C-alpha positions as CSV (number, residue, x, y, z in Angstrom):
1,M,0.0,0.0,0.0
2,S,1.6,3.2,-1.1
3,S,-0.5,5.7,0.9
4,V,-3.0,5.9,3.7
5,F,-6.6,6.9,3.0
6,F,-9.1,8.4,5.3
7,N,-12.9,8.4,5.7
8,P,-15.2,10.5,7.9
9,I,-16.5,8.8,11.1
10,N,-19.6,11.0,11.2
11,N,-21.5,13.2,8.7
12,K,-20.6,16.8,9.3
13,Y,-22.0,20.3,8.5
14,F,-20.3,23.7,8.1
15,L,-21.5,27.2,7.2
16,Y,-19.2,29.6,5.4
17,K,-20.2,33.2,4.5
18,K,-18.7,35.5,1.9
19,L,-20.2,38.9,0.7
20,N,-23.7,37.9,2.0
21,S,-23.6,34.5,0.1
22,K,-24.0,31.5,2.4
23,F,-22.3,28.2,1.7
24,Y,-23.7,25.2,3.6
25,S,-21.3,22.2,3.3
26,F,-22.0,18.6,4.1
27,M,-19.6,15.6,4.2
28,Y,-20.8,11.9,4.0
29,S,-19.2,8.5,4.1
30,I,-20.3,6.7,0.9
31,S,-19.9,3.3,-0.7
32,S,-21.6,3.6,-4.1
33,N,-23.1,6.0,-6.7
34,D,-26.5,5.2,-5.3
35,D,-25.4,6.8,-2.0
36,I,-24.5,10.0,-3.8
37,K,-27.8,10.1,-5.7
38,K,-29.7,9.7,-2.5
39,Q,-27.8,12.4,-0.7
40,L,-28.2,14.8,-3.7
41,N,-31.9,14.2,-3.9
42,Q,-32.3,14.8,-0.1
43,L,-30.4,18.1,-0.3
44,K,-32.4,19.2,-3.4
45,Q,-35.6,18.6,-1.5
46,K,-34.4,20.3,1.7
47,Y,-32.8,23.3,0.0
48,S,-35.1,23.6,-3.0
49,D,-34.6,27.4,-3.1
50,A,-30.8,27.2,-3.2
51,S,-28.9,28.9,-6.0
52,H,-26.5,25.9,-6.5
53,I,-25.7,22.5,-5.1
54,C,-22.1,21.7,-6.1
55,Y,-20.3,18.6,-5.1
56,A,-17.4,16.2,-5.5
57,Y,-16.7,12.6,-4.4
58,R,-14.0,10.0,-4.4
59,L,-15.0,6.3,-4.5
60,F,-12.8,3.2,-4.1
61,N,-12.4,1.6,-7.6
62,G,-10.3,-1.5,-7.1
63,F,-6.5,-1.8,-7.6
64,N,-4.0,-1.2,-10.3
65,L,-1.3,-3.6,-11.4
66,L,1.0,-2.5,-8.6
67,N,-1.7,-3.3,-6.1
68,E,-2.3,0.4,-5.4
69,I,-5.8,1.7,-4.7
70,N,-7.6,3.3,-7.7
71,T,-10.3,6.0,-7.1
72,N,-13.2,7.1,-9.1
73,D,-13.1,10.9,-8.8
74,F,-15.9,13.2,-9.8
75,S,-16.9,16.9,-9.4
76,T,-19.6,19.2,-10.8
77,D,-20.0,23.0,-10.9
78,S,-23.8,22.6,-11.1
79,G,-24.3,25.9,-12.9
80,E,-21.5,27.9,-11.3
81,P,-18.7,29.1,-13.7
82,R,-16.6,26.2,-15.0
83,G,-13.9,25.1,-12.6
84,S,-15.0,27.4,-9.8
85,S,-16.7,25.1,-7.4
86,G,-16.7,21.3,-8.0
87,P,-12.9,21.0,-8.8
88,P,-11.9,23.0,-5.7
89,I,-14.0,20.7,-3.5
90,L,-12.3,17.7,-5.2
91,R,-8.9,19.2,-4.6
92,I,-9.6,19.3,-0.9
93,L,-10.7,15.7,-0.9
94,K,-7.4,14.8,-2.5
95,K,-5.5,17.0,-0.2
96,Y,-6.7,15.0,2.8
97,N,-6.5,11.7,0.9
98,M,-10.1,11.0,1.5
99,I,-11.9,8.0,-0.1
100,N,-15.4,6.8,-0.2
101,T,-16.3,10.4,0.7
102,S,-18.6,13.0,-0.8
103,I,-18.8,16.7,-0.1
104,F,-21.8,18.8,-1.1
105,V,-21.9,22.6,-0.9
106,V,-25.3,24.3,-1.0
107,R,-25.0,28.0,-2.0
108,Y,-27.5,30.8,-1.4
109,F,-26.6,33.8,-3.6
110,G,-26.2,37.0,-1.5
111,G,-26.6,39.6,-4.2
112,K,-23.0,40.3,-4.9
113,K,-20.9,38.4,-7.5
114,L,-17.8,36.8,-6.1
115,G,-15.9,36.3,-9.4
116,I,-14.2,33.1,-10.2
117,P,-11.3,33.6,-7.7
118,G,-13.8,34.4,-5.0
119,L,-15.9,31.3,-5.8
120,I,-12.8,29.1,-5.7
121,E,-11.9,30.4,-2.3
122,A,-15.4,30.0,-1.0
123,Y,-15.9,26.5,-2.1
124,S,-12.4,25.5,-1.1
125,E,-12.8,27.0,2.4
126,S,-16.2,25.4,2.8
127,A,-14.7,21.9,2.1
128,N,-11.5,22.5,4.0
129,N,-13.1,23.7,7.2
130,L,-15.6,20.8,7.0
131,I,-12.8,18.3,7.0
132,S,-10.8,20.1,9.6
133,Q,-13.7,19.9,12.0
134,N,-14.2,16.2,11.4
135,N,-12.8,13.3,13.2
136,L,-11.3,11.1,10.5
137,Q,-10.5,7.4,10.5
138,K,-8.1,5.4,8.5
139,W,-9.8,3.6,5.6
140,F,-8.9,0.2,4.2
141,P,-10.5,-1.9,1.5
142,I,-12.5,-4.7,3.1
143,K,-12.7,-8.4,2.3
144,T,-15.8,-10.4,3.2
145,V,-15.2,-14.1,4.0
146,S,-17.2,-17.0,5.4
147,L,-15.9,-19.2,8.2
148,V,-17.4,-22.5,9.4
149,Y,-16.0,-24.0,12.7
150,P,-17.0,-26.2,15.7
151,Y,-18.1,-24.7,19.0
152,N,-15.1,-25.8,20.9
153,I,-12.8,-23.2,19.2
154,E,-15.3,-20.3,19.3
155,G,-13.5,-18.6,22.2
156,S,-10.1,-18.8,20.5
157,L,-11.4,-17.5,17.2
158,N,-13.2,-14.6,18.9
159,N,-9.8,-13.6,20.4
160,L,-8.3,-13.8,16.9
161,F,-11.1,-11.6,15.5
162,K,-10.3,-9.0,18.1
163,A,-6.6,-9.1,17.3
164,F,-7.4,-8.4,13.6
165,N,-10.2,-5.8,14.3
166,I,-12.6,-8.1,12.5
167,K,-16.2,-7.1,12.2
168,I,-18.8,-9.9,12.4
169,K,-21.6,-9.3,9.9
170,K,-23.6,-12.5,10.6
171,Q,-23.5,-15.6,12.6
172,D,-25.5,-18.8,12.4
173,Y,-25.5,-21.4,15.2
174,Q,-26.4,-24.9,14.0
175,D,-24.3,-28.1,14.0
176,Y,-21.4,-25.8,13.4
177,I,-20.9,-22.0,13.7
178,S,-21.1,-20.1,10.4
179,S,-19.7,-16.6,10.5
180,I,-19.6,-13.9,7.9
181,I,-16.8,-11.5,8.7
182,E,-15.2,-8.4,7.2
183,I,-11.4,-8.0,7.4
184,N,-8.9,-5.4,6.2
185,I,-7.7,-6.8,2.9
186,Y,-4.1,-6.1,3.8
187,D,-4.5,-8.4,6.9
188,I,-6.0,-11.3,5.1
189,D,-2.7,-13.2,4.4
190,D,-1.6,-13.0,8.1
191,F,-5.1,-13.9,9.2
192,V,-5.2,-17.1,7.0
193,K,-1.8,-18.1,8.4
194,K,-3.2,-17.8,11.9
195,L,-6.2,-19.9,10.9
196,S,-3.8,-22.7,10.1
197,D,-3.6,-23.3,13.9
198,F,-7.3,-24.2,13.7
199,P,-7.6,-27.0,11.1
200,A,-11.2,-27.5,12.0
201,C,-12.1,-24.1,10.7
202,S,-12.8,-23.7,7.0
203,I,-12.7,-20.4,5.1
204,K,-14.0,-19.2,1.8
205,E,-15.1,-16.0,0.0
206,A,-18.6,-14.9,1.0
């Protein structure tokens, strides 16, 4: 992994004012284009009288041949002068190495034109202050796997789950325990090696 990526822990809000124009900015954790569409529709309904709703996002988009993370980056000016709003927001997302993150900025025109430099500053500051206020967490691509194991090793495996910060998505208790878990993809090789100590446990992709 060549760099560390970050993701917001909580959705955040920030208000920036410039020459009577108001810029309401929002940051969300996302995992798909459907999330973005949902957020945009909600903001359009809530701020139906806004002058503009500009936004940018970065989504995880797999790996390149060097096993480095690819991102799907997008920005839109949404009626503002070209390059004055969406791209500045995207630059801030890149500055903080954010991923699976969207930022929306809702603008209410205050009666005075800001000019392109003023707009770039306003949208940049809106996004920058939003991230600066937020508690960020390190982000890693997740692998989902399925485990099947007997009851007598449940305690030992639970300790292993804790050691690898594994999230249990689903468990089914029948003749054996079936667990669907999520693990940091960069830990998967070490985790599988540790599982070799438990030959009664089988693992496969979920």
